[in-house]
RODO-2510 file (C-alpha; in nm, 4 decimals, decimal comma):
residues 453
     n   res          X          Y          Z
     1     x    -1,6212    14,9068    15,7919
     2     x    -1,9673    15,0729    15,7253
     3     x    -2,0636    14,9747    16,1009
     4     x    -1,7649    15,1147    16,2450
     5     x    -1,8222    15,4531    16,0427
     6     x    -2,1607    15,4398    16,1672
     7     x    -2,0685    15,4449    16,5395
     8     x    -1,8290    15,7219    16,4803
     9     x    -2,0676    15,9246    16,2802
    10     x    -2,3254    15,8805    16,5550
    11     x    -2,0748    16,0220    16,8088
    12     x    -2,0126    16,3171    16,5613
    13     x    -2,3592    16,3853    16,5119
    14     x    -2,4160    16,4009    16,8816
    15     x    -2,1011    16,6313    16,9090
    16     x    -2,2549    16,8751    16,6522
    17     x    -2,5727    16,8792    16,8354
    18     x    -2,3877    16,9733    17,1541
    19     x    -2,2136    17,2573    16,9775
    20     x    -2,5370    17,3848    16,8508
    21     x    -2,6990    17,3828    17,1950
    22     x    -2,4247    17,5571    17,3432
    23     x    -2,4600    17,8307    17,0712
    24     x    -2,8235    17,8616    17,1555
    25     x    -2,7423    17,8552    17,5377
    26     x    -2,5158    18,1476    17,4860
    27     x    -2,7516    18,3909    17,3358
    28     x    -3,0314    18,3053    17,5915
    29     x    -3,2433    18,6361    17,5794
    30     x    -3,3132    18,6465    17,9387
    31     x    -2,9591    18,6040    18,0332
    32     x    -2,8584    18,8605    17,7812
    33     x    -3,0805    19,1245    17,9441
    34     x    -2,9731    19,0229    18,2945
    35     x    -2,6017    19,0761    18,1905
    36     x    -2,6684    19,3999    18,0258
    37     x    -2,8611    19,5615    18,3392
    38     x    -2,7451    19,6295    18,7002
    39     x    -2,9824    19,7989    18,9403
    40     x    -2,8297    19,9386    19,2557
    41     x    -3,0802    20,1329    19,4595
    42     x    -3,2320    20,3809    19,2313
    43     x    -2,9525    20,3749    18,9634
    44     x    -2,9842    20,1296    18,6841
    45     x    -2,6644    20,0663    18,4785
    46     x    -2,6896    19,9490    18,1190
    47     x    -2,3787    19,8060    17,9653
    48     x    -2,2898    19,6061    17,6476
    49     x    -2,0389    19,6004    17,3705
    50     x    -1,8091    19,8343    17,5566
    51     x    -2,0741    20,1068    17,6263
    52     x    -2,2294    20,1907    17,9742
    53     x    -2,4778    20,4326    18,0741
    54     x    -2,6252    20,5207    18,4057
    55     x    -2,9733    20,6273    18,4812
    56     x    -3,1220    20,7607    18,7950
    57     x    -3,4933    20,6086    18,8096
    58     x    -3,6020    20,8865    19,0726
    59     x    -3,5779    21,1358    18,7738
    60     x    -3,8555    20,9474    18,5703
    61     x    -4,2180    20,9464    18,6446
    62     x    -4,3102    20,6476    18,4486
    63     x    -4,1317    20,3468    18,3050
    64     x    -4,2866    20,2063    17,9586
    65     x    -4,1941    19,8685    17,8179
    66     x    -4,2328    19,8049    17,4491
    67     x    -4,0924    19,5724    17,1813
    68     x    -4,1143    19,3152    16,9196
    69     x    -3,9476    19,0087    16,8075
    70     x    -3,9181    18,6328    16,8645
    71     x    -3,7119    18,6740    17,1715
    72     x    -3,9511    18,9340    17,3256
    73     x    -4,1134    18,7246    17,6077
    74     x    -3,7799    18,6103    17,7917
    75     x    -3,6349    18,9670    17,7451
    76     x    -3,9299    19,1167    17,9021
    77     x    -3,9219    18,8809    18,1889
    78     x    -3,5675    18,9644    18,2601
    79     x    -3,6672    19,3321    18,2736
    80     x    -3,9788    19,2748    18,4861
    81     x    -3,7263    19,0720    18,7295
    82     x    -3,4920    19,3523    18,7437
    83     x    -3,7613    19,6486    18,7640
    84     x    -4,0653    19,4718    18,9048
    85     x    -4,3607    19,7083    18,9810
    86     x    -4,1824    20,0213    18,8619
    87     x    -4,2998    19,9228    18,5273
    88     x    -4,5918    20,1356    18,4629
    89     x    -4,7157    19,9803    18,1328
    90     x    -4,5883    19,7122    17,8945
    91     x    -4,6684    19,5601    17,5536
    92     x    -4,4820    19,3405    17,3276
    93     x    -4,5511    19,1516    17,0122
    94     x    -4,3892    18,8079    16,9547
    95     x    -4,4326    18,5179    16,6981
    96     x    -4,7056    18,2650    16,7640
    97     x    -4,6212    18,0225    17,0310
    98     x    -4,3115    18,2357    17,1534
    99     x    -4,4686    18,3468    17,4598
   100     x    -4,4652    18,3226    17,8382
   101     x    -4,6668    18,4405    18,1499
   102     x    -4,5701    18,7868    18,2455
   103     x    -4,6694    19,0137    18,5306
   104     x    -4,6620    19,3780    18,4101
   105     x    -4,6185    19,3227    18,0448
   106     x    -4,9011    19,2298    17,7973
   107     x    -4,8036    18,9971    17,5111
   108     x    -4,9508    18,9902    17,1700
   109     x    -4,8874    18,6786    16,9362
   110     x    -4,8631    18,7660    16,5623
   111     x    -4,7494    18,6506    16,2187
   112     x    -4,4032    18,6061    16,1026
   113     x    -4,2344    18,6048    15,8416
   114     x    -4,5780    18,7317    15,6733
   115     x    -4,7227    19,0042    15,9033
   116     x    -5,0811    18,9739    16,0060
   117     x    -5,3447    19,1860    16,1458
   118     x    -5,2732    19,1104    16,4996
   119     x    -4,9097    19,2546    16,4392
   120     x    -5,0510    19,5770    16,2961
   121     x    -5,2895    19,5956    16,5941
   122     x    -4,9935    19,5464    16,8360
   123     x    -4,7638    19,8060    16,6473
   124     x    -5,0486    20,0715    16,6537
   125     x    -5,1011    20,0210    17,0279
   126     x    -4,7164    20,0438    17,0881
   127     x    -4,7094    20,3717    16,9140
   128     x    -4,9919    20,5007    17,1133
   129     x    -4,7871    20,4226    17,4125
   130     x    -4,4790    20,5950    17,2876
   131     x    -4,6713    20,9105    17,1881
   132     x    -4,8147    20,9463    17,5373
   133     x    -4,4523    20,9253    17,6940
   134     x    -4,3165    21,2607    17,8172
   135     x    -3,9702    21,4295    17,8926
   136     x    -3,9806    21,2792    18,2550
   137     x    -4,0653    20,9314    18,1244
   138     x    -3,8134    20,6360    18,0702
   139     x    -3,8869    20,3918    17,7875
   140     x    -3,7154    20,0394    17,7566
   141     x    -3,7337    19,8910    17,4095
   142     x    -3,6630    19,5204    17,3645
   143     x    -3,5956    19,4408    16,9857
   144     x    -3,5096    19,0953    16,8351
   145     x    -3,5111    18,8961    16,5369
   146     x    -3,8490    18,9107    16,3635
   147     x    -3,9375    19,2367    16,5209
   148     x    -3,9632    19,3997    16,1548
   149     x    -4,2603    19,1623    16,0546
   150     x    -4,4105    19,1513    16,4041
   151     x    -4,4547    19,5420    16,4311
   152     x    -4,6119    19,6148    16,0817
   153     x    -4,7973    19,9617    16,0470
   154     x    -4,8094    20,0842    15,6961
   155     x    -4,8174    20,4450    15,6287
   156     x    -5,1403    20,5927    15,5140
   157     x    -5,2623    20,4986    15,1901
   158     x    -5,0904    20,1610    15,1869
   159     x    -5,3159    19,8856    15,2984
   160     x    -5,2007    19,6070    15,5274
   161     x    -5,2613    19,3658    15,2385
   162     x    -5,0369    19,5266    15,0007
   163     x    -4,7445    19,5194    15,2719
   164     x    -4,8204    19,1466    15,3104
   165     x    -4,7837    19,0759    14,9281
   166     x    -4,4576    19,2810    14,8868
   167     x    -4,3064    19,0818    15,1864
   168     x    -4,3902    18,7710    15,0307
   169     x    -4,2694    18,8702    14,6945
   170     x    -3,9212    18,9858    14,8047
   171     x    -3,9062    18,6514    15,0254
   172     x    -3,9908    18,4417    14,7149
   173     x    -3,7374    18,6293    14,4945
   174     x    -3,4452    18,5598    14,7452
   175     x    -3,3952    18,9133    14,8593
   176     x    -3,1864    18,9603    15,1642
   177     x    -3,3005    19,0809    15,4995
   178     x    -3,1340    19,4162    15,4486
   179     x    -3,3135    19,4605    15,1090
   180     x    -3,6445    19,3569    15,2707
   181     x    -3,6093    19,5786    15,5576
   182     x    -3,4951    19,8759    15,3421
   183     x    -3,8438    19,8511    15,1719
   184     x    -4,0398    19,7961    15,4925
   185     x    -3,8854    20,1211    15,6454
   186     x    -4,0025    20,3338    15,3624
   187     x    -4,3585    20,2312    15,3745
   188     x    -4,3946    20,1953    15,7509
   189     x    -4,5029    20,4401    16,0293
   190     x    -4,2613    20,2364    16,2905
   191     x    -3,9573    20,1626    16,1206
   192     x    -3,6608    20,3546    16,0225
   193     x    -3,6477    20,5528    16,3474
   194     x    -4,0074    20,6330    16,3340
   195     x    -4,0713    20,4787    16,7106
   196     x    -3,7778    20,7034    16,8181
   197     x    -3,9811    21,0126    16,6479
   198     x    -4,3080    20,8890    16,8490
   199     x    -4,1224    20,8569    17,1749
   200     x    -3,9271    21,1819    17,1852
   201     x    -3,8824    21,3585    17,4269
   202     x    -3,8855    21,0591    17,6508
   203     x    -3,5544    20,8932    17,7328
   204     x    -3,5277    20,5427    17,5556
   205     x    -3,3095    20,2441    17,6150
   206     x    -3,3320    20,0275    17,3206
   207     x    -3,1729    19,6657    17,3875
   208     x    -3,1245    19,4604    17,0746
   209     x    -3,0694    19,0781    16,9756
   210     x    -2,9029    19,1103    16,6609
   211     x    -3,0251    18,8903    16,3633
   212     x    -2,8565    19,0677    16,0925
   213     x    -2,5141    19,0256    15,9158
   214     x    -2,2727    19,2574    16,0499
   215     x    -2,4980    19,3565    16,3495
   216     x    -2,6048    19,6878    16,1756
   217     x    -2,8378    19,8542    16,4031
   218     x    -3,0538    20,0198    16,1570
   219     x    -3,1350    19,6806    15,9899
   220     x    -3,2157    19,4941    16,3005
   221     x    -3,5928    19,4853    16,3101
   222     x    -3,5682    19,7711    16,0516
   223     x    -3,4279    20,0007    16,3192
   224     x    -3,7388    20,1365    16,4978
   225     x    -3,5344    20,3391    16,7226
   226     x    -3,2207    20,4059    16,4987
   227     x    -3,1383    20,6643    16,2302
   228     x    -3,2116    20,5364    15,9048
   229     x    -2,9038    20,4930    15,6639
   230     x    -3,1155    20,4012    15,3611
   231     x    -3,3271    20,6285    15,1407
   232     x    -3,6411    20,5998    14,9037
   233     x    -3,3869    20,5664    14,6137
   234     x    -3,2181    20,2721    14,7761
   235     x    -3,5792    20,0882    14,8197
   236     x    -3,6709    20,1826    14,4664
   237     x    -3,3408    20,0338    14,3459
   238     x    -3,4115    19,6966    14,5127
   239     x    -3,7683    19,6884    14,3443
   240     x    -3,5853    19,7415    14,0182
   241     x    -3,3123    19,4782    14,0921
   242     x    -3,5576    19,2082    14,1150
   243     x    -3,7779    19,3232    13,8419
   244     x    -4,0880    19,3896    14,0672
   245     x    -4,1502    19,7461    13,9253
   246     x    -4,4887    19,6383    13,7440
   247     x    -4,5695    19,3592    13,9845
   248     x    -4,5727    19,5210    14,3444
   249     x    -4,8981    19,6846    14,4562
   250     x    -4,9606    20,0191    14,2794
   251     x    -5,0032    20,2078    14,6036
   252     x    -4,6523    20,0976    14,7236
   253     x    -4,4868    20,1754    14,3787
   254     x    -4,6464    20,5210    14,3819
   255     x    -4,5390    20,5957    14,7557
   256     x    -4,1879    20,4929    14,6770
   257     x    -4,1494    20,6939    14,3658
   258     x    -4,2931    20,9936    14,5577
   259     x    -4,0249    20,9600    14,7918
   260     x    -3,7753    20,9274    14,5209
   261     x    -3,8927    21,2513    14,3926
   262     x    -3,8712    21,4083    14,7424
   263     x    -4,2486    21,4607    14,7534
   264     x    -4,2703    21,2618    15,0945
   265     x    -4,0395    21,3280    15,3807
   266     x    -3,7616    21,0800    15,4372
   267     x    -3,7066    20,8575    15,7298
   268     x    -3,5243    21,0218    16,0463
   269     x    -3,1535    21,0380    15,9742
   270     x    -2,8252    21,0977    16,2026
   271     x    -2,8333    21,4360    16,3537
   272     x    -3,2118    21,4501    16,4062
   273     x    -3,2734    21,5768    16,7661
   274     x    -3,4865    21,2948    16,8430
   275     x    -3,1824    21,0538    16,8693
   276     x    -3,0292    21,2908    17,1341
   277     x    -3,2144    21,0687    17,4208
   278     x    -3,2026    20,7298    17,2640
   279     x    -2,9494    20,4732    17,3801
   280     x    -2,9124    20,1638    17,1495
   281     x    -2,7235    19,8642    17,2678
   282     x    -2,6569    19,5221    17,0916
   283     x    -2,6688    19,2548    17,3792
   284     x    -2,6665    18,9325    17,1750
   285     x    -2,5157    18,8421    16,8423
   286     x    -2,4202    18,5597    16,6123
   287     x    -2,0331    18,5824    16,6914
   288     x    -2,1329    18,5269    17,0504
   289     x    -2,3120    18,2125    16,9469
   290     x    -2,0440    18,0968    16,7238
   291     x    -1,7759    18,1442    16,9871
   292     x    -1,9946    17,9305    17,2405
   293     x    -2,0024    17,6562    16,9673
   294     x    -1,6293    17,6677    16,9080
   295     x    -1,5691    17,6470    17,2865
   296     x    -1,7792    17,3430    17,3132
   297     x    -1,6002    17,1697    17,0107
   298     x    -1,2763    17,2342    17,1812
   299     x    -1,4102    17,0814    17,4970
   300     x    -1,5078    16,7813    17,2739
   301     x    -1,1584    16,7454    17,1416
   302     x    -1,1777    16,9171    16,7872
   303     x    -0,9389    17,1615    16,6460
   304     x    -1,1648    17,4637    16,5728
   305     x    -1,1922    17,7362    16,3182
   306     x    -1,4728    18,0139    16,3033
   307     x    -1,5010    18,1028    15,9210
   308     x    -1,7176    18,4025    15,9617
   309     x    -2,0479    18,5319    16,1331
   310     x    -2,1303    18,7432    15,8095
   311     x    -2,1967    18,4907    15,5443
   312     x    -2,4632    18,5587    15,2856
   313     x    -2,5532    18,4349    14,9448
   314     x    -2,7616    18,1602    14,7836
   315     x    -2,7756    17,8687    15,0342
   316     x    -2,6740    17,5928    14,7686
   317     x    -2,3658    17,7931    14,6711
   318     x    -2,2594    17,8422    15,0231
   319     x    -2,3149    17,4689    15,1031
   320     x    -2,0821    17,3925    14,8059
   321     x    -1,8187    17,6258    14,9572
   322     x    -1,8407    17,4380    15,2869
   323     x    -1,8256    17,0986    15,1319
   324     x    -1,5121    17,2019    14,9363
   325     x    -1,3435    17,3270    15,2517
   326     x    -1,4165    16,9646    15,3847
   327     x    -1,2516    16,7995    15,0995
   328     x    -0,9517    17,0116    15,1313
   329     x    -0,9251    16,9421    15,5045
   330     x    -0,9255    16,5804    15,4151
   331     x    -0,6708    16,6007    15,1304
   332     x    -0,4370    16,8512    15,2828
   333     x    -0,5159    16,9182    15,6235
   334     x    -0,5805    17,2942    15,5466
   335     x    -0,6987    17,5155    15,6525
   336     x    -0,6975    17,3184    15,9830
   337     x    -0,6208    16,9478    16,0282
   338     x    -0,8612    16,7034    16,1447
   339     x    -1,0271    16,6197    16,3955
   340     x    -1,1585    16,9543    16,3539
   341     x    -1,4793    17,1670    16,3889
   342     x    -1,5415    17,4472    16,1068
   343     x    -1,8134    17,6834    16,2228
   344     x    -1,9790    17,9643    16,0410
   345     x    -2,2848    18,1897    16,0961
   346     x    -2,4877    18,4576    15,8915
   347     x    -2,7888    18,4269    15,6868
   348     x    -2,8208    18,2554    15,3418
   349     x    -3,0989    18,3060    15,1064
   350     x    -3,3213    18,0661    14,8769
   351     x    -3,4479    18,1647    14,5580
   352     x    -3,7833    17,9678    14,5207
   353     x    -3,8166    17,7665    14,2258
   354     x    -4,0506    17,4754    14,3246
   355     x    -4,3407    17,4367    14,5343
   356     x    -4,1848    17,2109    14,8119
   357     x    -4,1511    17,2680    15,1930
   358     x    -3,8247    17,3608    15,3635
   359     x    -3,5861    17,6470    15,4611
   360     x    -3,2420    17,7787    15,3893
   361     x    -3,0883    17,5551    15,6705
   362     x    -3,2478    17,2410    15,5408
   363     x    -3,1830    17,3375    15,1858
   364     x    -2,8204    17,3864    15,2767
   365     x    -2,7821    17,0467    15,4466
   366     x    -2,9475    16,8652    15,1559
   367     x    -2,7284    17,0365    14,8913
   368     x    -2,4177    16,9401    15,1312
   369     x    -2,5348    16,5862    15,1783
   370     x    -2,5402    16,5528    14,8070
   371     x    -2,1807    16,6664    14,7666
   372     x    -2,0350    16,4651    15,0498
   373     x    -2,2128    16,1232    14,9739
   374     x    -1,9006    15,9929    14,8039
   375     x    -1,6768    16,0803    15,0925
   376     x    -1,5234    15,7747    15,2533
   377     x    -1,3944    15,9900    15,5396
   378     x    -1,6269    16,0929    15,8265
   379     x    -1,8068    16,4440    15,7859
   380     x    -2,0969    16,5651    15,9545
   381     x    -2,2583    16,9077    15,8748
   382     x    -2,5240    17,0728    16,0753
   383     x    -2,7087    17,3992    15,9983
   384     x    -2,9532    17,5405    16,2281
   385     x    -3,1570    17,8649    16,2864
   386     x    -3,1026    17,9815    16,6336
   387     x    -3,4884    18,0631    16,6541
   388     x    -3,5726    17,6910    16,6192
   389     x    -3,7832    17,7686    16,2939
   390     x    -3,6361    17,7280    15,9747
   391     x    -3,8668    17,8717    15,6801
   392     x    -4,2311    17,7535    15,7451
   393     x    -4,1543    17,4310    15,9064
   394     x    -4,1350    17,2902    16,2612
   395     x    -3,7727    17,2237    16,2109
   396     x    -3,4672    17,4314    16,3115
   397     x    -3,2538    17,2962    16,0172
   398     x    -3,0887    16,9603    15,9724
   399     x    -2,7857    16,7440    16,0360
   400     x    -2,6406    16,5313    15,7530
   401     x    -2,3577    16,2758    15,6740
   402     x    -2,2093    16,0798    15,3877
   403     x    -2,4922    15,8349    15,4473
   404     x    -2,7880    16,0678    15,4132
   405     x    -2,8240    16,0041    15,0270
   406     x    -2,8041    15,6265    15,0882
   407     x    -3,0845    15,6496    15,3377
   408     x    -3,2831    15,8432    15,0864
   409     x    -3,2069    15,5877    14,7964
   410     x    -3,3266    15,3025    15,0437
   411     x    -3,6255    15,5183    15,0963
   412     x    -3,6772    15,5418    14,7062
   413     x    -3,6676    15,9045    14,7209
   414     x    -3,4666    16,1431    14,4923
   415     x    -3,2375    16,4165    14,6523
   416     x    -3,1801    16,6189    14,3408
   417     x    -3,5755    16,5932    14,2734
   418     x    -3,6552    16,7300    14,6230
   419     x    -3,3655    16,9952    14,5920
   420     x    -3,4971    17,1241    14,2585
   421     x    -3,8667    17,1500    14,4048
   422     x    -3,7501    17,3342    14,7233
   423     x    -3,8549    17,0237    14,9213
   424     x    -3,5853    16,9737    15,1465
   425     x    -3,7985    16,9347    15,4595
   426     x    -3,9775    16,6089    15,3116
   427     x    -3,6724    16,4459    15,2082
   428     x    -3,4660    16,4941    15,5341
   429     x    -3,7675    16,3996    15,7274
   430     x    -3,7652    16,0589    15,5609
   431     x    -3,3853    16,0026    15,5963
   432     x    -3,4368    16,1014    15,9699
   433     x    -3,1976    16,3995    15,9341
   434     x    -3,4324    16,6856    16,0450
   435     x    -3,3126    16,9091    16,3392
   436     x    -3,6164    16,9786    16,5760
   437     x    -3,5474    17,1775    16,8770
   438     x    -3,8912    17,3634    16,9055
   439     x    -3,8984    17,7477    16,9724
   440     x    -3,5865    17,8688    17,1327
   441     x    -3,7205    18,2291    17,1970
   442     x    -3,4002    18,3627    17,0612
   443     x    -3,2737    18,4622    16,7182
   444     x    -2,9159    18,5529    16,6154
   445     x    -2,9421    18,4131    16,2584
   446     x    -2,8081    18,0684    16,1639
   447     x    -2,5331    17,8438    16,3015
   448     x    -2,3509    17,5806    16,1036
   449     x    -2,1191    17,3186    16,2470
   450     x    -1,9068    17,1063    16,0218
   451     x    -1,6966    16,8286    16,1755
   452     x    -1,4285    16,6281    15,9966
   453     x    -1,2371    16,3419    16,1164
***
């Protein structure tokens, strides 16, 4: 019986991997940009999400290409293939290893998720390019996941080390990406619409791959070309929520409090004239990836259900919700009868309590594996980051089944111990359940595929 289950589980694991690959392929950054742009003579049409704009390139003296994010290199390649030597100057910042050879665009590799000096230098150079753009110039901005950390330029009075420290503190306490970006925007010279301010009065076309829940434009890479919906008070409330008031660097604390007291100008808001020449479009998202995974699951013979592309919360809790759904499917055939594929997306958080190695997707899978280890039925659960990197590891995530914990027991390792120490990577490495894809050069949050037969 176990051998027969093993054969079926092997096929299910293969099916889950195919669904994940389909999701990744659907948000290929190069293809997303090419779909959004059409050049006919001197007219370039930009269309995405039901919006369409036509621009006559004859009316512009120069074209600049700037941007930041893990998907920057293939996005820039697509723009180069479309515009060719019309590009006057290009500069983008990407994560280390997420690069490629380009003709007209310089690439700077920098640190993520914790910013580094190369990112700061790159952001400063991009701001210099934007500031020299005039009314008869066209700016193409390409923004993707990781752009916030990769375009760090603290405001005067806040050191780069201070910004690194607060970023790490927020990550460690389990703050959500919206919360981290809110604070980043209010201590940054680039984020929260500040790049739009620098580029004005040039025309800016800002193409974004969304890596945030709900595709909120002002949160994607902290919205460098988007009106900021958050305030200094919001940023200070986040600091208070995580009880960091007396722990964050004093210059940041003083700056945020000065903003709350209206002693510092707020980030640009809706209605500011600087946004009259900015065109923001989302060209790739988590839902697009989930729908591609769903299509592949149907092709493989599974009934399908997309739960949501907007799932947030503590990753262990979210894992328990998913396994509870699997149990309900097995018991009652609801909300969908097996064989089925239940697909979800979004971005969970991990509260660091130990000193192990892992990421939110690996922790999700280890917690799920512990919950399904006693299931006699066939269940496979995959959770992976679409960028190919889960936390500070070389794995995108993991793929587990009811025998994962048995494999751990055979190897003499404790699942509960590793989970308590936030050490999912080393556990799943020994059970052979890590999902390793290498850099995908895209990023639209996470994709989870749960198969039940």
